[in-house]
Each structure stands twice: as C-alpha cells, then as structure tokens.
C-alpha positions as a LaTeX table, in Angstrom:
\begin{tabular}{lrrr}
\hline
Residue & $x$ (\AA) & $y$ (\AA) & $z$ (\AA) \\
\hline
Met1 & 16.24 & 57.74 & 31.27 \\
Leu2 & 18.40 & 57.45 & 28.16 \\
His3 & 16.58 & 57.69 & 24.82 \\
Ile4 & 18.21 & 56.23 & 21.70 \\
His5 & 16.77 & 56.68 & 18.19 \\
Arg6 & 18.37 & 55.45 & 15.02 \\
Lys7 & 16.84 & 54.80 & 11.61 \\
Val8 & 18.13 & 51.98 & 9.46 \\
Asp9 & 17.42 & 51.61 & 5.74 \\
Val10 & 16.85 & 47.93 & 4.90 \\
Gly11 & 16.32 & 47.50 & 1.19 \\
Gly12 & 14.18 & 50.63 & 0.93 \\
Ala13 & 12.26 & 50.03 & 4.18 \\
Trp14 & 13.13 & 52.32 & 7.11 \\
Phe15 & 13.12 & 50.97 & 10.64 \\
Asp16 & 13.12 & 53.28 & 13.66 \\
Met17 & 15.39 & 51.71 & 16.27 \\
Gly18 & 13.98 & 53.70 & 19.19 \\
Met19 & 14.34 & 52.47 & 22.76 \\
Glu20 & 14.59 & 53.65 & 26.34 \\
Thr21 & 17.18 & 52.38 & 28.79 \\
Pro22 & 16.58 & 52.51 & 32.54 \\
Thr23 & 19.22 & 53.90 & 34.86 \\
Phe24 & 20.61 & 51.89 & 37.77 \\
Pro25 & 23.81 & 51.85 & 39.83 \\
Gln26 & 26.92 & 50.64 & 38.03 \\
Asp27 & 27.94 & 48.34 & 40.89 \\
Pro28 & 25.63 & 45.94 & 42.77 \\
Ile29 & 24.58 & 47.07 & 46.27 \\
Pro30 & 25.80 & 44.67 & 49.00 \\
Pro31 & 22.97 & 43.25 & 51.16 \\
Asp32 & 24.22 & 45.06 & 54.30 \\
Thr33 & 24.36 & 48.46 & 52.58 \\
Pro34 & 21.39 & 50.79 & 53.15 \\
Pro35 & 19.48 & 51.71 & 49.99 \\
Glu36 & 20.25 & 55.06 & 48.41 \\
Gly37 & 17.43 & 57.60 & 48.30 \\
Asp38 & 13.96 & 56.14 & 47.88 \\
Arg39 & 15.09 & 53.08 & 45.86 \\
Thr40 & 15.12 & 49.77 & 47.73 \\
Gln41 & 17.48 & 46.91 & 46.98 \\
Ala42 & 14.62 & 44.96 & 45.41 \\
Glu43 & 13.78 & 47.87 & 43.14 \\
Thr44 & 17.40 & 48.22 & 42.08 \\
Phe45 & 17.64 & 44.53 & 41.26 \\
Ala46 & 14.29 & 44.70 & 39.44 \\
Ala47 & 15.63 & 47.55 & 37.31 \\
Met48 & 18.61 & 45.42 & 36.33 \\
Ile49 & 16.42 & 42.47 & 35.35 \\
Asp50 & 14.10 & 44.79 & 33.42 \\
Ala51 & 17.13 & 46.13 & 31.54 \\
Val52 & 18.13 & 42.57 & 30.58 \\
Lys53 & 14.58 & 41.87 & 29.37 \\
Met54 & 14.51 & 45.10 & 27.40 \\
Phe55 & 17.76 & 44.38 & 25.59 \\
Glu56 & 16.64 & 40.80 & 24.92 \\
Gly57 & 13.48 & 42.21 & 23.36 \\
Phe58 & 15.56 & 44.54 & 21.24 \\
Ser59 & 17.76 & 41.60 & 20.16 \\
Arg60 & 14.68 & 39.61 & 19.14 \\
Trp61 & 13.31 & 42.54 & 17.14 \\
Ala62 & 16.70 & 42.96 & 15.46 \\
Thr63 & 16.88 & 39.27 & 14.42 \\
Ala64 & 13.45 & 39.54 & 12.80 \\
Cys65 & 14.60 & 42.65 & 10.92 \\
Arg66 & 17.79 & 40.81 & 9.94 \\
Ala67 & 15.74 & 37.95 & 8.50 \\
Glu68 & 13.75 & 40.36 & 6.38 \\
Ala69 & 16.91 & 42.11 & 5.18 \\
Ile70 & 18.59 & 38.79 & 4.26 \\
Asp71 & 15.50 & 37.65 & 2.37 \\
Arg72 & 15.41 & 40.93 & 0.45 \\
Ala73 & 19.02 & 40.33 & $-0.55$ \\
Arg74 & 18.15 & 36.77 & $-1.58$ \\
Leu75 & 15.32 & 37.93 & $-3.81$ \\
Trp76 & 17.59 & 40.55 & $-5.38$ \\
Thr77 & 20.38 & 38.08 & $-6.16$ \\
Glu78 & 17.88 & 35.63 & $-7.66$ \\
Ala79 & 16.55 & 38.36 & $-9.96$ \\
Thr80 & 20.02 & 39.58 & $-10.99$ \\
Asp81 & 22.52 & 37.80 & $-13.22$ \\
Leu82 & 25.70 & 37.82 & $-11.12$ \\
Ser83 & 27.60 & 35.19 & $-13.11$ \\
Val84 & 30.60 & 36.21 & $-15.19$ \\
Pro85 & 32.06 & 34.75 & $-18.40$ \\
Thr86 & 34.89 & 32.34 & $-17.71$ \\
Thr87 & 37.41 & 30.37 & $-19.70$ \\
Gly88 & 37.28 & 27.65 & $-17.06$ \\
Gly89 & 34.26 & 25.69 & $-18.26$ \\
Pro90 & 30.55 & 26.41 & $-18.70$ \\
Arg91 & 29.19 & 29.62 & $-17.22$ \\
Trp92 & 27.25 & 29.24 & $-13.97$ \\
Ser93 & 23.52 & 29.77 & $-14.17$ \\
Pro94 & 22.29 & 33.11 & $-12.74$ \\
Arg95 & 20.60 & 31.30 & $-9.85$ \\
Val96 & 23.73 & 29.35 & $-8.85$ \\
Ala97 & 25.98 & 32.40 & $-9.16$ \\
Gly98 & 23.53 & 34.59 & $-7.22$ \\
His99 & 23.29 & 32.08 & $-4.38$ \\
Arg100 & 27.07 & 31.69 & $-4.10$ \\
Val101 & 27.58 & 35.47 & $-4.16$ \\
Leu102 & 24.96 & 35.98 & $-1.44$ \\
Val103 & 26.38 & 33.29 & 0.84 \\
Thr104 & 30.01 & 34.40 & 0.48 \\
Glu105 & 29.09 & 38.08 & 0.96 \\
Leu106 & 27.11 & 37.31 & 4.14 \\
Ala107 & 29.85 & 35.08 & 5.52 \\
Cys108 & 32.50 & 37.77 & 5.04 \\
Ala109 & 30.32 & 40.67 & 6.22 \\
Leu110 & 29.17 & 38.88 & 9.40 \\
Arg111 & 32.46 & 36.99 & 9.96 \\
Ile112 & 30.68 & 33.64 & 10.09 \\
Ser113 & 31.21 & 30.36 & 8.26 \\
Glu114 & 29.53 & 29.81 & 4.92 \\
Arg115 & 27.54 & 26.97 & 6.45 \\
Ala116 & 26.17 & 29.42 & 9.01 \\
Ala117 & 25.43 & 31.89 & 6.22 \\
Glu118 & 23.60 & 29.17 & 4.27 \\
Asn119 & 21.52 & 28.45 & 7.36 \\
Leu120 & 20.73 & 32.15 & 7.83 \\
Val121 & 19.49 & 32.43 & 4.24 \\
Ala122 & 17.30 & 29.34 & 4.57 \\
Glu123 & 15.95 & 30.36 & 8.00 \\
Ser124 & 15.21 & 33.88 & 6.83 \\
His125 & 13.28 & 32.57 & 3.83 \\
Ala126 & 11.28 & 30.25 & 6.09 \\
Leu127 & 10.48 & 32.98 & 8.62 \\
Val128 & 9.39 & 35.56 & 6.07 \\
His129 & 7.43 & 33.30 & 3.71 \\
Asp130 & 6.48 & 30.08 & 5.51 \\
Leu131 & 6.12 & 31.17 & 9.15 \\
Pro132 & 4.91 & 34.80 & 9.08 \\
Ala133 & 3.19 & 34.55 & 12.48 \\
Thr134 & 6.43 & 33.27 & 14.01 \\
Cys135 & 8.31 & 36.18 & 12.44 \\
Asp136 & 5.75 & 38.61 & 13.92 \\
Ala137 & 6.12 & 37.01 & 17.37 \\
Leu138 & 9.90 & 37.33 & 17.08 \\
Arg139 & 9.62 & 40.94 & 15.98 \\
Gly140 & 7.38 & 41.66 & 18.95 \\
Gly141 & 9.81 & 40.04 & 21.37 \\
Arg142 & 7.33 & 37.35 & 22.48 \\
Ile143 & 9.67 & 34.51 & 21.46 \\
Gly144 & 13.43 & 34.22 & 20.97 \\
Tyr145 & 15.34 & 33.26 & 17.84 \\
Arg146 & 16.03 & 29.79 & 19.21 \\
His147 & 12.26 & 29.28 & 19.58 \\
Ala148 & 11.84 & 30.36 & 15.97 \\
Gln149 & 14.58 & 27.94 & 14.88 \\
Val150 & 12.70 & 25.06 & 16.50 \\
Leu151 & 9.65 & 25.82 & 14.39 \\
Ile152 & 11.81 & 26.22 & 11.28 \\
Asp153 & 13.64 & 22.92 & 11.85 \\
Gln154 & 10.49 & 20.96 & 12.64 \\
Thr155 & 8.49 & 22.26 & 9.66 \\
Asn156 & 11.12 & 22.47 & 6.90 \\
Thr157 & 9.99 & 19.21 & 5.25 \\
Leu158 & 6.24 & 19.56 & 5.88 \\
Pro159 & 3.77 & 20.58 & 3.15 \\
Pro160 & 2.33 & 24.12 & 3.45 \\
Ala161 & $-0.82$ & 22.89 & 5.18 \\
Gly162 & 1.26 & 21.04 & 7.76 \\
Val163 & 3.50 & 24.07 & 8.38 \\
Ala164 & 0.45 & 26.26 & 9.04 \\
Ala165 & $-1.07$ & 23.65 & 11.35 \\
Val166 & 2.11 & 23.29 & 13.43 \\
Glu167 & 2.57 & 27.06 & 13.70 \\
Glu168 & $-1.05$ & 27.61 & 14.73 \\
Ala169 & $-0.94$ & 24.85 & 17.36 \\
Val170 & 2.51 & 25.44 & 18.83 \\
Leu171 & 3.27 & 29.17 & 18.52 \\
Pro172 & 0.99 & 30.26 & 21.41 \\
Arg173 & 2.79 & 27.78 & 23.68 \\
Ala174 & 6.20 & 28.96 & 22.50 \\
Glu175 & 5.73 & 32.20 & 24.44 \\
Ser176 & 5.80 & 30.30 & 27.74 \\
Leu177 & 7.98 & 27.25 & 27.01 \\
Thr178 & 11.74 & 26.81 & 27.11 \\
Val179 & 13.42 & 25.82 & 23.87 \\
Pro180 & 13.88 & 22.10 & 24.79 \\
Lys181 & 10.22 & 21.77 & 25.89 \\
Leu182 & 9.04 & 23.50 & 22.73 \\
Asp183 & 11.19 & 21.16 & 20.64 \\
Arg184 & 9.63 & 18.08 & 22.24 \\
Ala185 & 6.09 & 19.42 & 21.82 \\
Thr186 & 6.70 & 20.34 & 18.18 \\
Arg187 & 8.42 & 17.05 & 17.33 \\
Asp188 & 5.41 & 15.00 & 18.43 \\
Leu189 & 3.02 & 17.11 & 16.36 \\
Arg190 & 5.33 & 16.98 & 13.34 \\
Glu191 & 5.37 & 13.18 & 13.38 \\
Arg192 & 1.57 & 13.07 & 13.23 \\
Leu193 & 1.34 & 15.59 & 10.39 \\
His194 & 4.27 & 14.47 & 8.22 \\
Pro195 & 3.12 & 12.89 & 4.94 \\
Glu196 & 6.23 & 10.69 & 4.67 \\
Ser197 & 6.95 & 7.74 & 6.91 \\
Ile198 & 9.86 & 7.92 & 9.30 \\
Gln199 & 11.56 & 5.20 & 7.23 \\
Glu200 & 11.45 & 7.36 & 4.10 \\
Arg201 & 12.80 & 10.36 & 5.99 \\
His202 & 15.53 & 8.28 & 7.61 \\
Thr203 & 16.66 & 7.00 & 4.22 \\
Lys204 & 17.11 & 10.59 & 3.04 \\
Ser205 & 18.88 & 11.63 & 6.24 \\
Val206 & 21.43 & 8.81 & 5.95 \\
Ala207 & 22.76 & 10.55 & 2.86 \\
Asp208 & 23.78 & 13.49 & 5.08 \\
Arg209 & 26.05 & 11.42 & 7.36 \\
His210 & 29.39 & 13.06 & 7.97 \\
Val211 & 32.27 & 13.55 & 10.41 \\
Glu212 & 33.57 & 16.97 & 11.44 \\
Thr213 & 36.26 & 18.33 & 13.72 \\
Cys214 & 36.26 & 21.42 & 15.92 \\
Pro215 & 39.33 & 22.84 & 17.71 \\
Ala216 & 39.07 & 23.27 & 21.50 \\
Gln217 & 41.38 & 24.78 & 24.10 \\
Asp218 & 44.59 & 23.47 & 25.68 \\
Gly219 & 45.68 & 21.27 & 22.80 \\
Met220 & 42.35 & 19.42 & 22.56 \\
Ala221 & 39.69 & 19.13 & 19.85 \\
Trp222 & 36.22 & 17.68 & 19.28 \\
Leu223 & 35.45 & 14.91 & 16.77 \\
Asn224 & 31.75 & 14.80 & 15.91 \\
Ala225 & 29.99 & 12.22 & 13.76 \\
Phe226 & 26.45 & 12.42 & 12.37 \\
Leu227 & 25.48 & 8.79 & 11.86 \\
Pro228 & 22.37 & 6.56 & 11.94 \\
Ala229 & 21.26 & 6.02 & 15.53 \\
Pro230 & 21.71 & 2.20 & 15.52 \\
Glu231 & 25.35 & 2.53 & 14.43 \\
Val232 & 25.99 & 5.17 & 17.07 \\
Lys233 & 24.46 & 2.94 & 19.72 \\
Gly234 & 26.56 & 0.01 & 18.52 \\
Ile235 & 29.75 & 2.10 & 18.63 \\
Ala236 & 28.92 & 3.27 & 22.14 \\
Asn237 & 28.19 & $-0.28$ & 23.30 \\
Arg238 & 31.45 & $-1.61$ & 21.87 \\
Leu239 & 33.44 & 1.17 & 23.52 \\
Arg240 & 31.71 & 0.43 & 26.81 \\
Asp241 & 32.48 & $-3.30$ & 26.52 \\
Ile242 & 36.14 & $-2.61$ & 25.74 \\
Thr243 & 36.26 & $-0.18$ & 28.66 \\
Glu244 & 34.95 & $-2.79$ & 31.08 \\
Gln245 & 37.46 & $-5.34$ & 29.79 \\
Leu246 & 40.33 & $-2.89$ & 30.16 \\
Lys247 & 39.17 & $-1.79$ & 33.59 \\
Gly248 & 39.61 & $-5.33$ & 34.86 \\
Glu249 & 43.23 & $-5.53$ & 33.75 \\
Pro250 & 45.89 & $-5.48$ & 36.52 \\
Gly251 & 47.59 & $-2.13$ & 36.91 \\
Glu252 & 44.90 & $-0.19$ & 35.02 \\
Glu253 & 44.33 & 3.14 & 36.76 \\
Arg254 & 42.51 & 5.15 & 34.09 \\
Thr255 & 38.89 & 6.12 & 34.73 \\
Arg256 & 36.11 & 4.62 & 32.63 \\
Thr257 & 35.67 & 7.93 & 30.83 \\
Gln258 & 39.38 & 8.08 & 29.98 \\
Leu259 & 39.41 & 4.42 & 28.93 \\
Met260 & 36.50 & 4.95 & 26.57 \\
Ala261 & 38.19 & 7.95 & 24.97 \\
Asp262 & 41.50 & 6.06 & 24.65 \\
Ala263 & 39.82 & 2.99 & 23.16 \\
Phe264 & 38.02 & 5.20 & 20.63 \\
Thr265 & 41.32 & 6.82 & 19.64 \\
Asp266 & 43.27 & 3.57 & 19.46 \\
Leu267 & 40.67 & 1.79 & 17.34 \\
Leu268 & 40.52 & 4.58 & 14.78 \\
Leu269 & 44.28 & 5.10 & 14.53 \\
Asp270 & 45.57 & 1.52 & 14.79 \\
Gly271 & 42.59 & $-0.83$ & 14.78 \\
Thr272 & 43.61 & $-2.11$ & 18.23 \\
Thr273 & 43.51 & $-0.87$ & 21.77 \\
Thr274 & 45.87 & $-1.73$ & 24.61 \\
Ala275 & 45.85 & $-2.30$ & 28.33 \\
Ala276 & 48.35 & $-0.73$ & 30.68 \\
Pro277 & 51.26 & $-3.01$ & 31.75 \\
Ala278 & 50.52 & $-4.91$ & 34.91 \\
Ser279 & 52.25 & $-3.90$ & 38.13 \\
Gly280 & 55.88 & $-5.02$ & 38.11 \\
Val281 & 55.98 & $-5.56$ & 34.33 \\
Ala282 & 58.74 & $-3.70$ & 32.50 \\
Glu283 & 57.51 & $-0.62$ & 30.63 \\
Glu284 & 59.33 & $-1.61$ & 27.47 \\
Lys285 & 57.44 & $-4.91$ & 27.34 \\
Lys286 & 54.83 & $-4.88$ & 24.58 \\
Pro287 & 51.37 & $-4.12$ & 26.05 \\
Arg288 & 48.48 & $-6.52$ & 25.59 \\
His289 & 46.10 & $-5.84$ & 22.72 \\
Ile290 & 42.35 & $-5.89$ & 23.28 \\
Gly291 & 40.16 & $-6.72$ & 20.28 \\
Ala292 & 40.99 & $-7.83$ & 16.75 \\
Pro293 & 43.37 & $-5.56$ & 14.83 \\
Val294 & 41.92 & $-3.75$ & 11.82 \\
Gly295 & 44.09 & $-1.63$ & 9.55 \\
Val296 & 47.07 & $-1.48$ & 11.87 \\
Gly297 & 49.64 & 1.13 & 10.92 \\
Ile298 & 47.43 & 3.22 & 8.62 \\
Arg299 & 48.06 & 6.83 & 9.62 \\
Pro300 & 47.46 & 10.20 & 7.96 \\
Arg301 & 50.27 & 12.60 & 7.09 \\
Val302 & 50.21 & 15.78 & 9.15 \\
Leu303 & 52.49 & 18.83 & 9.25 \\
Val304 & 53.79 & 20.01 & 12.62 \\
Thr305 & 55.87 & 23.20 & 12.92 \\
Val306 & 58.43 & 23.18 & 15.75 \\
Pro307 & 60.67 & 26.11 & 16.75 \\
Val308 & 64.30 & 25.02 & 16.81 \\
Leu309 & 64.87 & 26.01 & 20.46 \\
Thr310 & 61.75 & 24.07 & 21.45 \\
Leu311 & 63.08 & 20.98 & 19.71 \\
Leu312 & 66.39 & 21.38 & 21.57 \\
Gly313 & 64.55 & 21.65 & 24.89 \\
Arg314 & 65.74 & 25.22 & 25.48 \\
Ser315 & 62.35 & 26.86 & 25.02 \\
Ala316 & 58.72 & 26.16 & 25.91 \\
Glu317 & 57.40 & 27.99 & 22.87 \\
Pro318 & 54.51 & 25.91 & 21.47 \\
Gly319 & 54.57 & 24.14 & 18.14 \\
Thr320 & 51.83 & 24.41 & 15.51 \\
Leu321 & 49.76 & 21.49 & 14.28 \\
Glu322 & 48.44 & 21.98 & 10.75 \\
Gly323 & 44.72 & 22.67 & 10.73 \\
Tyr324 & 44.55 & 23.09 & 14.50 \\
Gly325 & 46.96 & 25.64 & 15.91 \\
Pro326 & 49.29 & 25.74 & 18.95 \\
Ile327 & 50.26 & 22.53 & 20.73 \\
Asp328 & 52.41 & 22.26 & 23.85 \\
Ala329 & 56.18 & 22.00 & 23.52 \\
Asp330 & 56.41 & 18.44 & 24.90 \\
Thr331 & 53.88 & 17.15 & 22.37 \\
Ala332 & 55.65 & 19.01 & 19.55 \\
Arg333 & 59.01 & 17.47 & 20.53 \\
Arg334 & 57.49 & 13.98 & 20.79 \\
Ile335 & 55.91 & 14.25 & 17.35 \\
Ala336 & 59.06 & 15.66 & 15.77 \\
Ala337 & 61.21 & 12.92 & 17.27 \\
Arg338 & 59.16 & 9.76 & 16.87 \\
Ala339 & 55.84 & 10.01 & 15.08 \\
Pro340 & 56.27 & 8.63 & 11.53 \\
Ser341 & 52.99 & 10.10 & 10.28 \\
Phe342 & 54.01 & 13.72 & 10.87 \\
Thr343 & 56.24 & 15.92 & 8.71 \\
Arg344 & 58.52 & 17.98 & 10.96 \\
Ile345 & 59.03 & 21.65 & 10.09 \\
Leu346 & 61.72 & 23.61 & 11.94 \\
Thr347 & 61.47 & 27.39 & 12.32 \\
His348 & 64.00 & 30.10 & 13.18 \\
Pro349 & 63.72 & 31.16 & 16.86 \\
Glu350 & 63.64 & 34.89 & 16.03 \\
Thr351 & 62.20 & 35.33 & 12.55 \\
Gly352 & 59.96 & 32.26 & 12.51 \\
Ala353 & 61.18 & 31.50 & 8.99 \\
Val354 & 61.08 & 27.86 & 7.93 \\
Leu355 & 64.53 & 26.25 & 8.12 \\
Ser356 & 63.82 & 22.59 & 7.43 \\
Val357 & 61.05 & 20.10 & 6.86 \\
Gly358 & 62.98 & 17.05 & 8.07 \\
Arg359 & 65.86 & 14.98 & 6.72 \\
Asp360 & 63.52 & 12.25 & 5.50 \\
Arg361 & 62.08 & 14.81 & 3.05 \\
Tyr362 & 65.20 & 16.75 & 2.01 \\
Ala363 & 63.78 & 17.69 & $-1.42$ \\
Val364 & 60.60 & 19.20 & 0.03 \\
Pro365 & 61.93 & 22.80 & 0.43 \\
Lys366 & 62.39 & 22.83 & $-3.35$ \\
Asp367 & 58.82 & 21.75 & $-3.88$ \\
Leu368 & 56.78 & 24.93 & $-4.24$ \\
Arg369 & 53.49 & 23.25 & $-3.42$ \\
Thr370 & 54.73 & 22.08 & $-0.03$ \\
Trp371 & 56.25 & 25.50 & 0.69 \\
Leu372 & 52.87 & 27.11 & $-0.08$ \\
Arg373 & 51.06 & 24.57 & 2.07 \\
Val374 & 53.26 & 25.44 & 5.04 \\
Arg375 & 52.70 & 29.15 & 4.46 \\
Asp376 & 48.93 & 29.08 & 3.87 \\
Glu377 & 47.77 & 26.15 & 6.03 \\
Thr378 & 44.16 & 26.75 & 4.90 \\
Cys379 & 42.20 & 28.04 & 1.91 \\
Arg380 & 42.97 & 31.76 & 1.51 \\
Phe381 & 39.39 & 32.88 & 0.82 \\
Pro382 & 38.14 & 35.13 & 3.67 \\
Gly383 & 36.91 & 33.05 & 6.58 \\
Cys384 & 37.53 & 29.62 & 5.02 \\
Asn385 & 39.25 & 27.00 & 7.19 \\
Arg386 & 39.47 & 24.11 & 4.74 \\
Ser387 & 42.91 & 22.51 & 4.82 \\
Ala388 & 45.46 & 23.59 & 2.23 \\
Gly389 & 46.34 & 19.92 & 1.86 \\
Gln390 & 42.93 & 19.37 & 0.23 \\
Ala391 & 42.90 & 22.61 & $-1.79$ \\
Asp392 & 43.96 & 23.77 & $-5.28$ \\
Val393 & 46.96 & 26.02 & $-5.86$ \\
Asp394 & 45.58 & 29.10 & $-7.61$ \\
His395 & 47.17 & 32.02 & $-9.46$ \\
Val396 & 46.13 & 35.26 & $-7.73$ \\
Thr397 & 46.56 & 36.98 & $-11.08$ \\
Asp398 & 45.39 & 34.45 & $-13.65$ \\
Trp399 & 48.00 & 32.84 & $-15.88$ \\
Gln400 & 46.24 & 34.01 & $-19.03$ \\
Tyr401 & 46.46 & 37.60 & $-17.79$ \\
Gly402 & 50.20 & 37.48 & $-17.16$ \\
Gly403 & 50.28 & 36.07 & $-13.65$ \\
Gly404 & 53.46 & 34.17 & $-12.93$ \\
Thr405 & 53.83 & 30.74 & $-11.35$ \\
Asp406 & 55.78 & 31.91 & $-8.30$ \\
Tyr407 & 55.37 & 32.11 & $-4.54$ \\
Gly408 & 54.17 & 35.73 & $-4.71$ \\
Asn409 & 51.29 & 34.88 & $-7.06$ \\
Leu410 & 50.16 & 31.50 & $-5.77$ \\
Val411 & 47.78 & 30.71 & $-2.92$ \\
His412 & 45.64 & 27.78 & $-1.88$ \\
Leu413 & 41.92 & 27.87 & $-2.63$ \\
Cys414 & 39.52 & 25.07 & $-1.84$ \\
Arg415 & 37.63 & 23.83 & $-4.89$ \\
Ser416 & 34.43 & 25.62 & $-3.85$ \\
His417 & 36.06 & 29.05 & $-3.54$ \\
His418 & 38.25 & 28.44 & $-6.58$ \\
Arg419 & 35.06 & 28.19 & $-8.59$ \\
Val420 & 33.52 & 31.21 & $-6.86$ \\
Lys421 & 36.53 & 33.28 & $-7.92$ \\
His422 & 36.30 & 32.22 & $-11.56$ \\
His423 & 32.50 & 32.14 & $-11.96$ \\
Thr424 & 31.42 & 35.28 & $-10.07$ \\
Ala425 & 32.59 & 38.87 & $-9.66$ \\
Trp426 & 34.77 & 38.04 & $-6.64$ \\
Ser427 & 38.35 & 39.05 & $-7.47$ \\
Ser428 & 41.70 & 39.03 & $-5.70$ \\
Arg429 & 45.11 & 40.65 & $-5.92$ \\
Ser430 & 48.38 & 40.23 & $-4.09$ \\
Ala431 & 49.01 & 42.74 & $-1.29$ \\
Gly432 & 52.63 & 41.69 & $-0.68$ \\
Gly433 & 54.11 & 39.55 & 2.07 \\
Gly434 & 51.82 & 36.65 & 1.23 \\
Arg435 & 48.70 & 38.75 & 1.89 \\
Val436 & 45.75 & 38.58 & $-0.51$ \\
Arg437 & 43.21 & 41.39 & $-0.91$ \\
Trp438 & 39.73 & 40.30 & $-1.99$ \\
Leu439 & 37.09 & 42.52 & $-3.61$ \\
Ser440 & 33.51 & 41.23 & $-3.28$ \\
Pro441 & 30.76 & 41.75 & $-5.87$ \\
Ser442 & 29.21 & 44.38 & $-3.59$ \\
Gly443 & 32.47 & 46.35 & $-3.50$ \\
His444 & 33.58 & 45.42 & 0.04 \\
Glu445 & 37.25 & 44.58 & 0.59 \\
Tyr446 & 38.67 & 41.79 & 2.77 \\
Glu447 & 42.29 & 40.80 & 3.34 \\
Thr448 & 43.69 & 37.42 & 4.34 \\
Glu449 & 47.08 & 36.80 & 5.95 \\
Pro450 & 49.32 & 33.75 & 5.55 \\
Ala451 & 49.18 & 31.40 & 8.52 \\
Thr452 & 52.97 & 31.01 & 8.79 \\
His453 & 55.86 & 33.40 & 8.19 \\
Val454 & 58.23 & 31.74 & 5.75 \\
Gln455 & 61.05 & 33.11 & 3.66 \\
Pro456 & 60.74 & 32.74 & $-0.11$ \\
Pro457 & 62.36 & 29.61 & $-1.53$ \\
Lys458 & 65.90 & 30.18 & $-2.79$ \\
Arg459 & 65.25 & 29.89 & $-6.47$ \\
Lys460 & 64.11 & 32.05 & $-9.32$ \\
Arg461 & 60.50 & 32.44 & $-10.25$ \\
Leu462 & 59.05 & 29.30 & $-11.76$ \\
Gln463 & 57.61 & 29.76 & $-15.22$ \\
Thr464 & 56.60 & 27.44 & $-17.99$ \\
Gln465 & 59.43 & 27.14 & $-20.47$ \\
Gly466 & 58.72 & 27.60 & $-24.14$ \\
Ser467 & 55.15 & 28.14 & $-25.28$ \\
Ala468 & 52.46 & 28.83 & $-22.73$ \\
Ser469 & 50.50 & 25.85 & $-21.51$ \\
Pro470 & 46.88 & 25.67 & $-22.60$ \\
Ile471 & 44.34 & 26.93 & $-20.06$ \\
Pro472 & 42.53 & 23.99 & $-18.44$ \\
Asp473 & 38.76 & 23.63 & $-18.64$ \\
Asp474 & 38.35 & 23.33 & $-14.87$ \\
Pro475 & 40.20 & 24.68 & $-11.84$ \\
Pro476 & 43.04 & 24.79 & $-10.96$ \\
Phe477 & 43.87 & 27.41 & $-13.60$ \\
\hline
\end{tabular}
C-alpha cells in the first residue's frame, strides 16, 4: 500500500491530504491468463474499480476545500481596498475593484476563462454559506461536484427558507441519483417553492439572451444561442420546413441534417437559401432561391492569413482565420480568391512575416491599427480570447509616463481588461518581440505572446507632433 500525506495551508486553515492507494497490476490480465498468486481476476478488477472510487472521493473532497479557499479569498478582497488612483475617470469602488482582481487572478492562476472564474466564485459562496449540508456531503465524497451544482443552480433565486427546504428534501436522494435525475427532481420542487411566477422569472431571463461561438476541430465551430423557448421552437420549425421543401427538389442529394445546417447558414449570411441544380442543369446557372430574401449581401469583414505558397497551390500549409485558428488550404485559397467579405493577408513561406493584406487595401500596411490587429488577433490580457477587432489599442507603458505610440508599445485590450489595468494593481510591461509580461496584484507573473509573427512596419515610431495630447477621461489612454 502506498501512503501519501501532504498538508496544505488554505487561508490559515491546514488540511491533511492523507490517503492510501491500493496496488494492482499495471496491465489488465487477459481472461485466459491464470491469476497470479492468491488474487483472482475478479479481485484484481475490484481493486481497480476501488482505486477509481478512491480517487473520485479525493477529487470531491478537494473541490469542497477549493470552494472554501475561494470564498476565503472573496471575503478578503471584499474587506481590502484593491482599487488604485487613476487619471482615466472616477476611481472604482473597493468592492468592484476587489471583485475584478479576484476573478482575473483566479482565471490566470487556474488557466480558465473569467466567466468560469465568476461561476466558481458564485458557486463557492453558495456552497459555503447557503448550502452547508451540500458542502459537507461533497467534502465527505457522498456526492459529486456536478450534483452540488444542480442544487446551486436550482436554489440560486430562492429565498433562504426555500433553499433550506430544497436542500433538506433533495440532498439525501442526491447520494443515489445521477445528475440528470437529480436535476429533474430538484426542478419540480423548486417550481413549487419559488415565490415568483414563472412569467416573472422568464421576463428576467430574456434579458440574458445571447449568442456565442466555440471553435471545434477540423475547420468547424459551434454557434450557440440562448433564446426564449418559443423563438427557438419557431426557428427549428422553419428550418425543418425549408429542409423538407429542399429535399423534394430534383437533384438534391444532401441529407436532412445537412440541409438544415445549410439552410441555417444561408439564411443568416444572405437571407436566402438555395436548392441544388436539377440533374442536367448547367452548374453556372443561377440556383433557385427558397424563401423570401432578407438582408441579402450583408456580410461581416474577417481577416484570413494565407501563406504565399499555399495561395499559389504549391503547399498544403493551412491558413489562419481570425478568431478561430487554422483552416484547410483549399478553404484559405477560396476565401483569398473570391470572398469579398474577407481581407486577405499573405505571409512569407519561411519567416511567416506579413507581406501583403491585398491589393484592394493597399494602404492598410501603413495603418498601425490594422498591423496590430493582425499581430495580436485577440485581447492581450492573459487568457482573454475577445477579438482584437472589438478591442482598444492600449499603451503598454502609459503615454503620460513616457510610453511611445509605436508597435513595440501598443497592444489590444478589450474594454473590460483595459479598465482592469487602469483601475487595479494589474500592470504590464513589454518583454520584446511583441510579448507582454503581466504582474498581478498578488505578485504572480504571466506572459502573453502575439498570435502572428509579423515584421515591424517600415516607418519610424509614431508620436504626436508638437504638444502632448491631453489624457482622455476613459480608455483608450
């Protein structure tokens, strides 16, 4: 047996991380192999399953300890004034600054998104203060963190009496139910105990509607929308109706699933969707449109980086789609050649340096903002993936402290992290080669790299001529 003991100091409280690990063969024993010694095959397999259960129990205990540690940090930041004086507008309140410092520190330390860090802070507060019995069950390994999240999600808008009632009624069942079954059981009880009508709650939830994207593999991505259920049902019904209409067209060979995805794409991009040409009809003949056109021709502007040899058809090196990542060479060539909504960027086959951004935008290489957008691609705060196209251009060393307006001192920061930099103790400095080194309020260091290797623009450092410009009240500074 292997014994492991380690003590961890969590905000002044010491936890003894002691555990025992069973021993079992490294490789599974084939069924036709005689057991070794006195251990049967069943006993060997049982030891493996017991090891899985033991480590799962340890993981559950650790998540409960993590919740307590996060809540200790939250209480500390709320009791400490972490805001800093700024020339960029009113000083943040201690509570706002403390919350932003905590969330950004957690996101960087755990390498998670700030939304995930926000959720961890809220869930930890709920476990420690609102659902103490649930936290104890998690610490004891009787339930998993996903079980605890169900109780958190289903009680977060209930009054204290309702939270206690749900926990008392559902927690004993959580030890024997799967997460989906627990969610259904808790949802029914929540509806009966909630003081607000479902209409009132729905009205509040509508304000949270949003659309988000998530990159996937092989040149694909997910598009998710959080919308009222009737609208989602209506969208699904319309797509299904269009799919059935298209499926009946001569020469249509796409599956219903493919047709629904294509109709969804066509309607959003062009306001129309098309059927495949019938058998024997020339490919160049204009396809038939299905449905009334809405907003035809409205397309976003997107940057696509294409290696020169790929564009010439002499290489299969992938291109890069801004905000997504690698795309296959054929798609990159098609976009560079024909798509009017994309800005083509050519790169050197060996150095990767940017050579051109397309003849239709000859002046763009002289535009420092576009050059920085190509280099950065996203906000340069650690872990942030917000597009540079929607971000501010920030001086790494502030203008009022002598920082120049040049490619070596400018990076993209989304508005949220721009404010974090100027209203809290987060600071940054250039590390050369487009790299930025960040120092957090807790003293931890993080470094971000540029997304694209580009050579500096061929011009001298840009500076304001004459007297210095006044410092603005709000970012960008």
